[in-house]
N, C-alpha and C positions, 0 to 999 in steps of 0.2 A: 403442130410440133414447134416448141420454142427453141430458138437457136441463140446460144450465148456467144457474144462476140468479145474476145479478149484483146485488149490493147497493150502490146508490150511496152510502149512508152510510159503508159500510166503505171505499170508495175515497176518500172525503173525509178520513177519519181518516188513511189511509196517506199521502195527499198532504200533510196538515199535518205529519206526522212527518218526511216526506222534506224538506219545506221547512225545518223547524227544523234538521234534520241538516245540510243544505247550508249554511244560514246559520251554524251552529256551526263548520263547516269554514272558512268564509271569515273569521269572527271570529278563529279561532285563527291563521290565516295572517296577518291584519292585525296582531294583537298581537305575533306573532313578528317581523314586519317592523319594527314600531316599536321593539321592544327592540333589535334589531341596529342600527337607525338611531341610537338613543340612544348605543350603544357607539361608533359611528363619529364622532358629534358630540362627545360629552363625554369619551371616553377616547382619541379620535384614533387608533384602531387601524387596521391593515390587515387585511382579511379574506382568508383563503386557503380555497378549497373544493377538496378532492381529489375529482374526479368520475369515476366509471366510466361515467356516463350511464345507469346503471341507475335503477330507480324511486326509491329513497331519496335517492341523491345528486342526482338531478334535482330533487326537491322542495326540498332545501336550496339548490341552485343557484338556483332560481326565487326563493326568499325573499331570499337575500343580494343578488342582482342587483337586485331590486325595492327593497331598502333603499338601495342605492347610488343608484339612479335617482331616488328621492324626495329623498334628502339633497342631491344635486347640483341637482335642479330647484328645490328650495326655498332654495338658496344656503347651506345649513348646513355643507357641507364643500367643499373646493376640488375643482375638476374634475379635477386631475391626481392625486388620491389613488388609488393603484393598487389594483386588485382582482385577486387572483391565483387563477387556476384551473389545475388540472393533472390530466391523465389519464395514468395509468401504463400504458404499452403494453409488455407483457413480450416482444413480438415473437412470441408464441406463442398469441395470443388465438384463440378459435374464430371462424369466418368471420363470423357475425352481429355479434359484439362487436368484430371488427376493422373492420367497415363502419360500424356505427351511431355510435360516438364521432367518427369522422372526418366523417361526414355532419352530425352535430349541431354540431361545432366551428365549421364555416364559418358556420352560421346564428347561433350565439351571438356570434361575433366581429362579424358584421355588425350584429346588434341592439345590442351594446354601443357600437359606433361611432356608430350612429344616435342613441343616447340620451346620448352624450357621456361615457361611462364609460371611464376609462383602464384597460382590461383587459389583463392579461398571461396568455395561455392557451397552455400548452405541452403537447405530448405527451412525457411523460418516459419514457425507456427506461433499463434497467440499463446499467452500464458494460460495455464489451466483454468484460472478464474475467469478468463475472458473468452473461453471457447463457447460456441453457440449454445450447447445444451446445458452448460452451467449458468451462463449469463441469462438466458431466456426461460429456463425452467427453475431457476433458483429463487423465484419470487422477487427479483430485483427489477425486471423490465418486462413490459408487454411485448408480444410478438409484433414487429413493426410492419407497416404497410405504407403505401404511397400517400395516404391521407394525413400522415403526421411524420414528424422528423424521424428519419431512420439513421442511427449512428452505428449500424452494424459494420459498415465498410470501414469506418474509422477504427472501431475496436478490433476487427478481425484482420485488417490489411494495413492501414496507414501507420498506426502506432507500432505494430511489430517491426515494420520495415525501418522506421526511423530509429527505433531503439537498437536495431541490429548493428548499425555503424558504431554506436557508442560501445556496444558489447565487444566489437572487434578491436577497438582501441585497447580495452583492458586485456583482451586475449593476446595482443602483440606484446604487452608488458610482461607476460609470463612465458614467452617463447624465446629461447636462447637465440641471440643474434637479431631479434626483431624488435627489441624494446624501443629503439629510436623512432620506429614508425608509429608509435602510439601518439606522438605529437605532430605527425605530418598532416598537412591539409588534405582533406578528402573532398573530392568533387563527385557528386552523384549525377550520372548521365541518364536522363529519362527519355522515353520514347514518345513524349507528348507532341501532338501536332495541331496546328490551328485548323487544319482541314477536316478535323474529326467531328465538327458540329459546334453549335453556339455554346452549349453548356461546357464542353471541354475547353473550348477557347477561352471562355470566361474564367474557368478554373486556372488556366495557365496565366491569365492576366493577374489574378489574385496572388499567385505565387511569384510573380515577377519574371516569368519565363517567356512570355509572348514576345516581348521586345528586347530581351537580353541578347546582345551580340557577343562575339568572341572577345572584343575589346573590353566590354563590360565585365565579362567573366574574369579576365586577367586583372582588371582593376580591383574586383572583389577579392580575388585570391591575395593580391598584394596587401589589401587592407586587413584581411584576416591574419596574414603572416606577421604584419606589423604589430597587431594587437597581441598575438600569441607570444611574441618575443618579450612583451612587457608583462605578460600574464604568468607570473611565477609565484612560488611560495604557497603558503596556506590559503585555502579558498580559491585555488586555481580553477577556472571555468573551462568546461569542455568547449573546444572551438565550434562555432556554429556550422550547420550543414549548408553546403553550397550546392545548388542545383543548376543544371544546364540541359537544354533540349537541343541536341545537335541536328535533329532532322525536323525541327518545327515547321520549316517551310515546304517539306516534301508533301506531295499529294498522295492520296491513297493509291492511285495508279503507279506513281513512282515507287512506292514501297513494294507493291506486288511485282512490278517489272524487275526491280532490283533483285528480289528473291529468286526470280526465275533465272537470273544470270549468275547466281552465287553457287559456289561449290566446284569441285573438280570435274563433275559430270552434270553440269547444270541442266535444268529443264529446258531452257532456251539458250541456244548458242549465239555468240556474237556474229552478226552478219558480215563484219569486216574480217572475220577469220581469227580474231584474237581468241586464244584458248584459256579458259578458266581465269578470267580477269579478277575474280573475287575469291581468294583463298579463304577457306573457312572450315569449320568442324564437321560439316555434313558434305557428302558427295553432291547432294542436291536437296532442295527443299520441297520436293513434290508432295510429301505427306502434309506439311504445314499449309501449302497452297490449297490442297484439296480439303483440308479441315475448314478453311474459310470458304472455298468453293464458289460456285456461281449459281446456286439454287435460288429459287423464288420464295422459299419459306423462311428466309433469314437464317438458314442453317445450311451446312455444307453436305455434299453428297457422301463423302467418306464418313462423316460423323453419323448421319442418319440413314445412309444407304439410298438416298433418292436417285432415281434413274432418269428423271425428267429434267431437261434443261430449261431454264427460264431466262428472264431478262437480266438476272444477276443481282447479287446483294451488294456489289461494290465493296466487298470486304467488311461490311458492318455487322456481320453475324458475330454475336458475343455469347460467351458461356460464363455465367456467374456461378454462384453456389446452387447446388441442387435444391436447397431448402429456401431459396430466396423468395420472400413474400413482398418485395418492393415492386415487382412487376404486376401486370394486370391479373385478373382472375385466372386466365389461362397463360401458363408459361409455355410459349410456343416452342422454344428450343428444347425444353425437357419433354414436352409432349411428343415432338418429332422423334426424339431418341427412343421412346417406348415403342415405336412402330416397327422396329427392326430387331431381329433376333440377336445381333451382335451385342447390343446394349441391354436388351431385355433379359438375356441370359445372366447378366451380372447384377440384376436388381433394379434397373432403371424405372420400371413401372411401380415397384414398391416404393421407391424413393419419391416419385411424383405423387403417389397417393398420400404420403406423409406430408409432402410440401403443400398439397392442396388442403389437407386437414389444418395445417398451421395457418394457412391463409384465411380459412373460415374462422378460426379462433381470433385472428387479428381484427376481424370485422364484427364479431358477435358481442354485443354489449351484455347479453345474458350469460356469456362465458366468464364474465369478470366477477371476482369476489370482493366483498367489502372488507378490506383488511386493515387492521390496526397497526400502524407503524409510526405515524406522526401525532404530535399533540400541540396544543396552542398554549404556550407559556403566558401569553397575555390575555387568555380567555379561560381562566379558572383551571388551566391545565387539562381542559377537556380533550379527550382522545378522538381523533378523526378516523372514521371508518370510510376509507376511500376505495373506489372501484379501479384500482391501479395494479391489480394482481389477478392472474387467472385462478379460477376455482380449483381446489385440490384435485378433483376428479380429472380435470383437463391436464394439469401438470403431471399427474400419474400416467395418463395416456401418452403424453409426450415422451416421458422416460421409457415407457414400455415400447413404443414404436422405434425410438432411437436404439434401444437394446436389441430389438428384433432385427433391425437393419444391419447392425454391426455383426451380430451372431450369424445371420444368414449370409452376409458377405464373406465372412471367413470360411463358412462351410463351402460356398461356391468356389472360392479361391483354392481351397484345399483339393476339391474335386478336380479342378482344371490342372492343378500342379501334378496330381497323380497321373492324369492322362498324358501330360507332357513328359513326365519321367518314364512312361511306358512307350513313348513314341506314338501315342494314339490321339494327339490333339485334334485331328480331323473329325473325331467323333463328337467334339464339342460343338454345340449348336452355333455359338457366336463365331468361333474361329472358322467353321465351315461356311458360314454366311458371307464372311469377307472373301474367302478363297473363291467362292462361286460367283461373286459379283463381277459381271463382265463389264460394267461401266466404270470401274476404277482403273486408271492407267497403270501399266505394269510397274513403273518405278514406285508409284505411290502405294500400290498393293503390296509390293515386297516389303517396303518399310512399315506399312500398316500391320501386316502379319507379324513382322518382327516385334513391333511395339506391343501388340496384343498378347503375343506369346510370353514376352518378358513380364508385362505389367499385370495381366489378369491372374497371375499366380499369387498375387498379393491382394488382400481385401481392398476394395475401392471405397467402402464406407467405413470410416474409422472414427466417427464423431462421438462414440460413447464407449465406456469401458468400466471396469470395477473402480478405477480411480475417480472417474467422473461420478459414479454412484456414491462413493464415500464422501466426496466433497459436497455433493448435493444433499446427502443426509445431514451433513454438518450445517450447511446453509439453511436448510429447512428448519433445523432445530433453533438456530440463533434468530431467525426471522419470524418464527411462530406460524409456519405453514401447517394447516390443519390436516396432518397425516400421521400415521403410526410411526413410532420411532424406527429409524433406519429404513424407511419405506423405499427410497430409490435403490438402496443396496439389495433389499429383498426382491424387488422387481428384476434387477439385473441377474441375481443368482437363479431366480426361477427361469428366466429366459435361457440362460446358459444350459440349464438342465432340460430344456424343452418343455417346461411347465408354464401354465398361465398365459399361453399365447392367445392373442385375439386377432381377428382378421384385420388386414390393413384397411384403412378407411376408404370411403368412396372418392373417386376423382371428382373434381368440380363439375365436369361435364355430366357425370352420373347424378350428382347431387342436384344440379339445376334441372335435369330432366325429371326429377322426382319431386322437388320442392319449389322450383321456380328460381328466378335469377338471384344470384348472390350480390348484395349491395355492399360496397365498401363503406358507404355512409348511409345508414338506414335512418331517415328522418323520423320514422315512427318510433324509433328507440333511441332518443338522445342520451348523451352521457349524463347520468344523474349527478346531482351535487353530493358531496360527502355528508354523512350523518355524524353527529357529535355525541359522545358519551360522557356524562358528568363523572367526575372522580370524587368530589367532595359532597357530603350530605348537605352542608350549608354553604351557600355562595353569597358573600356580601361584597359588593363592588368597592366600597370605601376601604374595608379592611384589606381586601386583596391588593388594591392599588398602593396602600401604605406599606405593606410588607408582602410582596408576592411570594407565594409558596414555591418551593422547589419540588417538582414531581419526584425526583430521585430520593428525596428524604423519606418517601414511603417504602423504599426498598427493604425487603427482608429476604435473606437467603432461603429459597424453598428447600424443605426437607425431602430426603429420599431414603431408600433402604439402608444406605451406609450410616445413617444417623443413629442406628441402634447401638453403635459403638461410641465410647467416650472420645472426646476430642483428642486427648493425648495418645489414643490408641488407633486413631483413624487416619491412615496414611493418605486418604483421598482429600483430606481437608488441610488447609493452612490458614494461619491467621495473618492477615495483611494489614499494613498500616493504612489508616484512612487518609493521612496526609504525607506528602513527600516534597522534597526540595531537590533541585538539580544542581549537582556539583559539576563544574566544568574546569578543565585545565589542559595545558599543552604538556605532553610527556616527551622528553628527549631521551632516547635510548642510545647508549654508546655501545655499538655492536661491531664485532669483528668475526671474520670467518678464518679459521685456522685449519691447517691440514697436518694430520699426524700419520704415523705409519699405517694405522689400521682404520682410521676414520676421519671424516670431515666434521669439524665442530663449529657450531655457531654459538659464540659466547657473548653475554651481555656484561660489560665491564662497569656499568653504572647507569643510574636513572636519575634524571632531574625533572621535577615537576614545577612548571612555571605558569604564571598568569592564572593561578587557582582562584576560583570564584564560587561562592555559594549564592545562588540567585544572581543578583547584580552587584553583590558586595564582595570585595577582595578579601582573601584569607591571609592572615599574617602567619608567620612560622609556627607559633605555638598552637594555634587552632588547627593548622594544617597537619602538624605532627599528631595531634589527638585524633583527627579524622582519618589519617592513614592507618591507624591501628583498628579502625572500625570497618574494614573491608575494602577501602580504596587501594591499599597496597596489593591485596589479593586480586583486585580487578586489573591492576596494572600488570601483575605477573601473568594473569590469565590471558590478557591481550597479547603480551609478548609471545607466550607459548603458542597461541592459536596462529599468530602471524607466521611464525617460523615453521610450524607444522604444515600450514597451507602452502607456504612457498616451496617447501620440500616436495609436497605432493604435486605441485603444478609443474615441476621440472621434468621434462621428458628427455633425459640424457642417460646413455648406457654406461659410459666409462667414467671413472673418478675424476679425470682431468676436466671433462666437459661439465660434470656436476659441480665441481669446485668453482669453475669459472662462472657458471650460471648462478650459483648461490651468492657469490661475491657481487655480481651485478644486481641481483634482486635486493640484497641487503643494502647496497649503496643507493638503490633507487627508492626503496621504501623508508629506510631509516635516516636518510639524509636531511629530513626536515622533521619538525615536531609533529607528533600525532595527536589529534584532538581526542580527549577522553571525556565522556559524559556518563555520569552515574546518578541514579536517583537515590537520595539519602532518605530513608524512612523516618517518620516521627518528627518531622519539622513542618509546622503550619505557618502560613503567612498571616500575621496579626496586623490589621489595618489600624494605624494610629491617626490622631487628629492632626492633619497637615495644614489647617487653616485655609486662607485664601491668598492669592497673589494678584498683583495689579496687572501684570501682562497675561493676556489670554492665549491659550493654545487652540489650535484648530481642532474642532470636534465634528463628528459626523452629524448631519442633519437628522433630526428625529421625525422624519416623515416616513412612517411605516403604515402600510395598509395591505389588505389581502386583495389581490387583483381579481377582477371579474372579466371573463371573456365576453367580448361583444362583437357583433357583426352588423354591418350596414344593410338594412333591409331594402327591398325594392321601392318602398315608399320614401326612401331617404332618411328614415329614422333609425337610430341605433337600437338594435335588439339586444337586451341583456341575456346572457347565457350563464353557464355554470361558473362557480368560483374557482379560480386557480389558487390552491392553498400554498401560501408562502408565509409560514408563521414566523413571528418575531418575538423577541423578549420584551417584557414590559419596561418602559422607561419612565421612572417616577422622579427624575431630576431634570431640571431645565438645561438648555444648552449653555446659558450664561453660567450656571453653577458648575457644569462640567468643564467649561473653558477656564475657570479661575480657581477652582478648588485645588488645594495643594495635595500632592501625592506623598504619602509617607507610610511605610510599613516596615515590619521587622519580623524575622523568622523566630518562632518560639517552639520549644518542644511540646508535642502533643501526642500522647500514647494511645489515643482511641484507635480502634481498628475494626475490621470485619472478618468474620470467618467465612471463607469461600473455598470452592473446589480448587485443588492443586492444578495449576496450569503450567505446561512446559512451553517456554518461549525460546525462539532461536536467538542465541546470545551474540550473534554477529554484530560488531560495532559498525557505525557509519563509515569509519575509515576503511574497514574491511569491505564494505559494500562498494566504496569507490575503487578499491584496488582489485578485488576479485569478482565484481559483478553483483548487481542488486539482488536481493532476496524478495520473493513475493510476500505480501502481507499475510496471506494464508496459503499454505501449500501442503502437499503430501510429502512427509519426511520418509524417504525410501527405506532407510535403515530401520526407523521406528515401525514402519508398515510391515517389514519382514518379520520383526520380532512379534508384533501384534498378531499377525497372521499365524505364526508358528505357535503362539500361545492360545490359539483357538478363538481369536477375536471375531472372525467372521461368523463362526457358528454361534457364538454368544450373542452377537448382534441380531442374527436372524431369529434366535430363540426368543429374545426380548420382543422383537416385532410380532412374532406369531402369538406370544402370550397376550400382548396388548390387544390384538384383534380378537383373539379367542374369547377374552374376558368381556369385551364390549358386545360381541355377538351373543355370548351366553346369557348376559344379564340385560339384554335389550328390552325384554318385557318387564322385568322388575323395575328398571330405571326409566321406562317409558321412552326409550330411544326411538326416533324416527330413522328412516333409511339414511338421511343426510347426516344424522348424528354419529353414525359409525365412523365417519372420517373426523377424527378429533386430534388436536395438537398433543404431541407426546411429551413436551417439556424440554428445557435446556440441558437436562442432565446428559442427553446424547452428545451435545457439543462439548460439554465439560469432560465427559469420559474420553472423547476422541482427542482432546488436547492433553489430558493428564497422562494417559497410558496408551493412547491409540496413535493413528498415523498422521494427525493434523499438527503442524508446527505453525506457531504464530511469531511473526517478526516482533522483536522487542519494542520497537518504536510504535507499533500499531496496537499494542496491548491495551493502552489506556482508552483508546477509542472503542475497541472491541468490548472492553469491560462495561462501558456505558451502554452499548447495544444490548449486551446480555442482561444487564439490570433493567433496561427498558422493557425487554421482552418478558422478563420475569414479573415485573409489575403488571403489565398488560394481562399476562396469564392469570395472575392472582385475582385480577378484576373480572376475569371471564370474558375478555374481549375477543378471543380467537374463535369463539363458538359461532360467529355469524358468517363464516367464509362460504358455507354452502347454501346460505339463505338468499332470497331475493330482496329487492329494495323495499317492497311494500311490507313484507313480513318483519323486516328489521325496524322500519319506521313505526310500526304498531307496537313494538316492544316497549313496555313501561320504562320511562326514564330517558328514552332516546330523544335527542334535541335535533330538530331540523336546522339546516344552515341558515334559513331566514331568521329563526328564533335566536340562533347563536349570534348572528350579526347584531340583533337588537340588544342582547345581553352584553355583548362586547362593547357596544356604544356606551353603556352605563359605566363600564370599567374605564373606558377611554376618558369619559368625563371626569371620573375620580382621579385618574392619572394626571389630567390637566390641573386639577386643584393641587395635587402634590407638587407638580412642577412649578406652579405659581408660588407656592410656599418656599421652595428652594431658590427661586429667582429672587424673592424679597430678601432672603438670607444673604445671598451673594451681593445684592445691591447695597445692603447695609454694611457688609464687610468692606466693599470697595470704596464706599464713602469714607469710612474710618481710615483706610489706608491713604486715601487722597489727602485727608486732613492731618495725617501724621499721628493719629491717635489709635493705632492698631496694636500697640505694644501690650496693653492689658489683655487683649484677646489672645495674643501669643502665650502669655503667662498662663491663662486658663487652659489653653491647649496643652502646654507643658505639664500642668498639674494632672490633666486627664490622662496623658500618656504615662506619667509616673504611676498613677493609680492602677494602670493596666500592667505595667512592667515590674514594679517592685514585688508583687505577689509571685511572679514567675521567678524572680531572683531568689526569693525566700524558699520557694519550693525546690529550686535547683540545689541550693545548699543543703537543705534538709534531706533531700533524697540522696544526693551524692555522698554525704557524710553520715548523717544520723541513721537513716533507714537502711542504707546499704551496709554500713559497718556493723550495725546492730544485727542485721541478718547474717553477715559473715561471722559474727561472734556467737551465732546460734541463740541470740536473745530476742529475735524478731522473726515472725513467720509471714512471708509474703504470699498472697493468694491472687494477685493481679494477673491480667492476661499477658503483660510484658514484664519480663524478669527485672528485678532491681539492678542486676548487673548491667543489663542493656540500658535501663533508664539512667543509671549512674554514668555510663560512658557518654550518653548523649548530653546529659546536663553538664558534664565536665567540658565537653567540646563547646557547648553553647556559652558557658561562662567565660571561657578563654576567648572565644570569638567576639563576644559582646564587649568585654572589658579591655581586651588587648589594644594597646595604643593610646589609651586614655591617660593623660598626665595631670589634668586639672579639671576644674568644674566646667570650663568651656568645652573641653573634649567630651565630657559626659553629656552636656546639653546638646552637642552636635549629633549625638546618637538618637536624641529624642525630638529633634526638630529638623525640618528640611532647610535647604539653603535660603529660601525666601523668608521663612520664619526667623532664621538666625539674623539675617540682614535687618529685618524690621525690629527685632528685639534689641540689637546692639545700637540702633539709632535712637532708642528710648531709654535713657539711663535709669529712670525710676522703674520701668518694667524690667530692665536687666537685673537690677538689684533684687527685685522681688523674685525673679526666676532663680537667681543664685540661692536665695534663702529657701525656696521650695525644693531645690535639688539637695541642699545640705540637710534639710529636714528629712527628706526621703532616704538619703544615704545613711543617715544616723541609725535608722532601724536596721539596715543591712549590716552596718558595722557592729552593732550590738549582737546580732545573730552570729556573725563570724567569730567574734570574741568568745561568745558562749561555746560555740563548737570547738574552738581551740582549747578552751578551758576544760571541756568535757573529755576530749579524746587524747590530749597530750599525756595525761597521767597513764592512760591505757597503753600508749606507745612506750612510755618509760618502763612500765611494769613488764611488758613483753620483751623489751631490750634486756632486762635483767634475767629473763627466764627463757632465753632462746634455746638453751640446751638443758638436758636433765643432768643435774650434778651427780658426781660419782657415788656419793653416800645417800642418794635419794632413790627410792624405788619408782618404777614407772607409774604405779598406782598413785603414789603420793605426788608425783610430778603432775599427773593429770588433775588431781584434786586441787593442787595449788593454782593451776591455771583456771579451773572452774571457779574457785573462790575469788580469785583476783578479778576475773571478768564480771562476776555477779556483783561484786562490791563497787567496782569502779565505773561501770556503765550506768548512766542515769536511769532510774527506775521508769521514768515516763517514756523512755524509748523502748522498753521491754514489754512484750506481750506474750512471750513464749520462752520456754527454757529447754532448748535442745541439748544443753550440756549434760543433762541427766543420762542420756544414751550415748554420750561421747566417750568411747573407750578404745582409742587407737593404740597401735604399738608405739614404742618410743620414737622410732624413725618417723612415723607419720604424725605423731604429736608434735615433734620438733618442726616438721615441715609446715604444719598448720600454724604454729605460733609465728614462724618466720614470715609466712605468707600474709597472715593477718596484720602483722606489724608493717609490712611493706605497703599494704593497702591503706592503712591509717596514715602512714607518712606521705604517701602519694596524694591522698585526699587533702591532708592538711597543707601540703605544699601549694596546691591550687588555691585553697582558701587564703593562705598567706599572700599569694600574688594578688588575689582580688581585694583583700583587705588593704594592701598597700595602695592600690588604685583608689579605693574608697576613702582612705586617709587623705590622699592628695586632693580628692574632690571636696572633702569636708574642710580641709585646712587652707588649701591654696585659694587665693582670691580670684584667680583667672586673669587673663590678659586685659579684660575690659573693666574689671571690678574697681580698680583704683581710680581710673578716669571717671567712671560712673559716679563714685562717691563724691569726687570733687565737684562734678557738675551738679549733683544734688545739693551740696553745701552752698553753692552759688545761688541755686534756686531758692 
């Protein structure tokens, strides 16, 4: 029999040490609280705590909340000072960490309200486009694993957390009485600790947290505050995020021991008799402590139900996403969850099966599809078939499993909620399992049952829905995924109806027992190189290098069923300008808020447009006035209306007084500074002119481009070549010397070429509204449009199209010789176009130009048949006629590179010759040649502008010309009028005219050479003479018509309406030059007297307006032709001396 001998003295020593340790913990807590309270009081900061509700973030949360509580109670800070808490929910959290933060959040908010703390606590989720089953089943990314870089945590956690603080600033701007907090410095307090391991310690070091002390934090706050005070007006930058780790020196034991002491009924009482030394939102943290537990499986007893005690995990048990594939083949935490009824009843095993399936896909090279997405602009535009997307059958399975998990989870939650409502929760397998577990301490069990009862009534798997299916259907359409139209949506709808279900996949343990070990990197199946598909029938390296082709020049809009209707009767089509220019200006609104007896009115007393530019050229008043009538004024009006309506909608005030005060504050905040306006003006193309060369060189990028090849050092010390990393680049056929010294010169000219494309609805929110009200996703579900689309039978129509597509392919498989893999085929971009035109997808205005390019690329690849390879293996594709291997492509590209070098050498010699002439002072003649070349490009544009604005447009309005072009003559006339005013406004002599056609460097070189200058003046006067002749002819032709109409503005009393009409017909037929007439619409012109007189008045006004512009331009042309210019006289004198 063993006898234990107890020594009372030893127990006394242990008690003293424990008492001192507990007191040290409390003193550390108190000092940290006081430090943060000092920051709140003296630096007037706002605290932000990103909380996972894990052990470390909970400690920081307790400290910061207590600092706020004391500061408010002592009257040291205002009670409305916001405290920001955020928990990032990836929507893929493991079941325990899905429940616990939700359970804790309700208690924390109640405690903050009780203590008078103005807390903002939000569950932050990634944007819909960034959610797991959109990002990784959208054909954009492969499922990650530990063998390659995984950015899922950045996408799902880090970026949403960082953007949340910026969003809160904008939120404060819209809340009455909180606007001043939008500019307050925010400090983010994180729970990072150096004791958590080397990786986390290194991450802290990268973020500057490891060595940052309180004094460093204060200095950083002062620096940010100083910069913020100077950071005002337009272009104001958001203050940078400041981070601090207040418990970075705490050990893991410190954290757990502190949590045991926290609360009004703590797990461990103070041995010195102090009661509840750490006031906080929970009575105790028994549940959290048990979640971490002391089990030997790296998971806690409460979470997995383990009843065997072990050596302890030291609190390192972690729960990530249930679908995380960055861990090993076996996810021990998730596997342990499945062993116990409490979690299995909620779907833990099904989720683990899906996770293991995703892991196997991440390792399986045979699961990858050879997808066409990139092309080589410097390699004949050949298209690369790259194994960087999963095969369609696997993507479909991912969608189906995600749908099943979500639907099953909702069904299970509804069943448990029904039991709870009936008071029968003990009949639930999971709830009963917790209740009957004798190894859970009473305090923890009570909290555990409470959490389970609250949270298990809601679905624990919410990572997929109809919205996800719609967005995926859209993404598959724009990226060319080989599946039927609306396939993800069809899978979701089938699952909701209980149709099309498939068994959940095997666990990895089951798979390995059947097929052997799963290898993350299988050396027998290396990643294959891409295969290249030629686009052109003939490929000549010299010709391609001299004038590289643009792949997008091959684009043609694909036809669909809507094309049976004519363009003017087809509401799904719109004609879009091929070229656009950007108009930018600062708009000043003079706005006031007035209150009347029955309403509050926001009135705009005036608008000023300043700093107006078209491209990089300033607009003078005449051109600006012309442009305002072409939609810019409507854009300004629409901007003002949207801003006021959104402000009104953001105000949450009940009575008129509060609403009036809030509107006044918002108006003064938003309209106190100019608002930037940007608008794309269609039908303006940038025309590159001859800018010559300049002596001073600019810095240019080095032309060192190559496609990197992966290599690895072998055991023998030699580098082993592996597959090629495709990083395509544009061909460069000019030398660095040429690029450094060539002069830049361009001008905008009207160009009415366009494309017929599907109508696209874009979100018209301006960048200013993004800054004020919060950013809009590039692609998103428009909730209002979605409801309308759904009500109009959009879902049913989409499913019908999907079913018809599959039915047709299955029915005709024998006739067309389809194999099984051919049944999965790309359905076309019309799905995406339909969803943008009348469906639920909204596109951000600024993103449309990029998206348009993606759509065109996909349509080109589809027309070339490049999406048919997605279900084929490498060898089958390689044997396809015409396919080029990467080895052969590299050889072919080497020939192109050689030809490109020859082209670069030629441009180098050209630049060297020009630089030698400049150095010798003999470059003036070259400037004159450049001027003549530029005149030859621009004078036809001027002639066309005058002819169209006057002759063609007025002849059409006179019913003597019939226009059949794609862009109306009215629209062309407006654009040409603007362009003429913009180009000629401000020119007073020949020098001003030449400055429009030369850059500053050319002008300087020209004026230094008197002979060349005089030759340039002569060239300008010769060119402008033809323009003057045309304008005089126009005035000669149309002035009599105006005079005739002036005499016949009204029908005389003694003349019948019929005779009046005939007099107008006769006059127009005789006065308008015959060469302008190709149609006689006057034969059918039989208006009433009122409308006839209106027509005559309107036509005369149009003629007079056009002639007024012509006369303005003619006066400028006259000054160019007659005036000698500022340099002409001195130039002639110098020539005489020579």
